[in-house]
C-alpha positions in Angstrom: -1.0 -72.6 -58.2 2.0 -74.8 -59.0 5.0 -76.5 -57.3 8.4 -75.4 -56.3 10.6 -78.3 -57.6 14.2 -79.4 -57.4 15.3 -82.0 -60.0 18.5 -83.9 -59.3 19.4 -85.5 -62.6 22.8 -85.8 -64.4 21.6 -87.7 -67.6 20.8 -85.1 -70.3 18.2 -87.2 -72.1 16.3 -88.1 -69.0 16.6 -84.6 -67.6 15.1 -83.2 -70.8 12.1 -85.5 -70.7 11.4 -84.8 -67.0 11.8 -81.0 -67.6 9.5 -81.1 -70.6 6.8 -83.0 -68.7 6.9 -80.5 -65.7 6.9 -77.5 -68.0 4.2 -78.7 -70.5 1.8 -79.7 -67.7 2.4 -76.4 -65.9 3.3 -78.2 -62.7 6.2 -76.0 -61.6 6.3 -72.3 -60.7 10.0 -72.6 -59.8 12.2 -75.4 -61.1 15.9 -75.8 -60.1 18.1 -78.5 -61.6 21.2 -80.0 -60.0 23.5 -82.6 -61.6 25.2 -83.8 -58.4 24.2 -84.2 -54.8 26.5 -81.5 -53.4 24.9 -79.0 -55.8 21.4 -80.2 -54.8 22.2 -79.9 -51.1 23.4 -76.3 -51.6 20.2 -75.4 -53.5 18.1 -76.8 -50.6 20.1 -74.8 -48.1 19.9 -71.5 -50.2 16.3 -71.5 -51.6 12.8 -71.5 -50.2 11.4 -74.9 -49.3 10.8 -77.2 -52.2 7.4 -78.9 -52.6 9.0 -81.8 -54.5 12.4 -83.2 -54.8 12.8 -85.6 -57.8 16.2 -87.4 -57.4 17.9 -89.8 -59.6 19.2 -92.6 -57.4 22.5 -93.1 -59.3 24.3 -89.7 -59.4 27.7 -88.2 -58.6 28.4 -86.5 -55.3 30.2 -83.7 -57.0 30.7 -82.4 -60.6 33.7 -84.6 -61.3 32.8 -87.6 -59.2 31.6 -91.1 -60.2 27.9 -92.1 -60.2 26.9 -94.3 -57.4 23.6 -95.1 -55.5 25.4 -94.5 -52.2 25.8 -90.8 -53.1 22.0 -90.4 -53.3 21.4 -92.3 -50.0 24.1 -90.1 -48.4 22.3 -87.0 -49.8 19.0 -88.0 -48.3 20.8 -88.7 -44.9 22.4 -85.2 -45.1 18.9 -83.6 -45.7 17.6 -85.4 -42.6 20.6 -84.5 -40.5 21.7 -81.0 -41.7 18.6 -79.3 -43.1 16.1 -77.7 -40.7 12.7 -79.3 -41.0 11.1 -76.1 -42.4 13.6 -76.2 -45.3 13.4 -79.9 -46.2 11.5 -80.8 -49.3 7.9 -81.6 -48.4 8.0 -84.7 -50.7 10.7 -86.7 -52.4 10.6 -89.0 -55.4 13.6 -91.1 -56.1 13.7 -92.4 -59.7 16.2 -94.6 -61.5 16.8 -96.1 -64.9 19.4 -98.5 -63.4 18.4 -102.1 -63.4 21.2 -103.2 -61.1 20.4 -101.3 -57.9 21.3 -103.1 -54.7 18.8 -104.4 -52.2 20.3 -101.8 -49.8 19.1 -99.0 -52.1 15.6 -100.5 -52.3 15.5 -100.9 -48.5 16.7 -97.3 -48.0 14.0 -95.7 -50.2 11.2 -98.1 -49.3 10.2 -95.9 -46.4 9.8 -92.9 -48.8 6.2 -92.5 -49.9 6.6 -93.9 -53.4 9.8 -96.0 -53.2 12.0 -95.9 -56.2 10.1 -95.0 -59.4 11.6 -97.0 -62.3 12.4 -95.0 -65.4 12.7 -96.2 -69.0 13.3 -94.3 -72.2 11.0 -96.7 -74.0 8.0 -96.5 -71.6 5.9 -93.5 -70.4 4.9 -95.2 -67.2 7.4 -93.2 -65.1 6.3 -89.9 -66.7 2.7 -90.7 -66.2 3.3 -91.7 -62.5 5.4 -88.5 -62.0 2.5 -86.4 -63.4 0.0 -88.2 -61.1 2.2 -87.7 -58.1 2.9 -84.0 -58.9 -0.9 -83.5 -59.3 -1.5 -85.2 -55.9 1.1 -83.0 -54.2 -0.4 -79.9 -55.9 -3.9 -80.8 -54.5 -2.3 -81.4 -51.1 -0.6 -78.0 -51.3 -4.0 -76.3 -52.1 -5.7 -78.1 -49.2 -2.8 -77.3 -46.9 -3.0 -73.6 -47.8 -6.8 -73.6 -47.2 -6.4 -75.4 -43.9 -3.8 -72.9 -42.6 -5.9 -69.9 -43.6 -8.1 -68.0 -41.3 -9.9 -64.7 -41.7 -11.2 -64.3 -38.2 -10.2 -66.3 -35.1 -12.0 -65.6 -31.8 -11.2 -67.2 -28.4 -13.5 -66.8 -25.4 -12.8 -67.8 -21.9 -16.4 -68.7 -21.1 -19.3 -70.1 -23.1 -21.6 -67.7 -21.4 -21.8 -64.8 -21.6 -18.8 -64.2 -24.0 -19.4 -67.0 -26.5 -23.1 -66.7 -26.5 -22.8 -62.9 -27.2 -20.5 -63.5 -30.2 -22.9 -66.1 -31.6 
């Protein structure tokens, strides 16, 4: 079992490292990549539900647009407002290499399970954290699938004689 993942990342070097990690560890059965928020939103609308959305915080809204943290916050607002609950990614992980994010961005993503994961080309902490988080989500997915599985389900109106006879 592996995860259905959407990666929103416009930086080629960072994208390459993240993709390598996800593929080497066998964490993804289906991996889509978007380079702007409009493209990512379209993929969410078109594809089956993603288990994990990994989103760079400072990205363009469209292919020719400027990078800005507000684009990512608007993207997450659009997911909450426009996407049906059964299509929304189960988990989201905002990441950023930017060191000059505003307090507004930190406040916005603080309510997400992991906040903003700091990324650095010179440090493997982000990749290790991403691997741990993906493993946690994978275990949660396995447990969720087991919880929602039933071979036989019997309902009786009375404990006696129906239920006692079934026992």
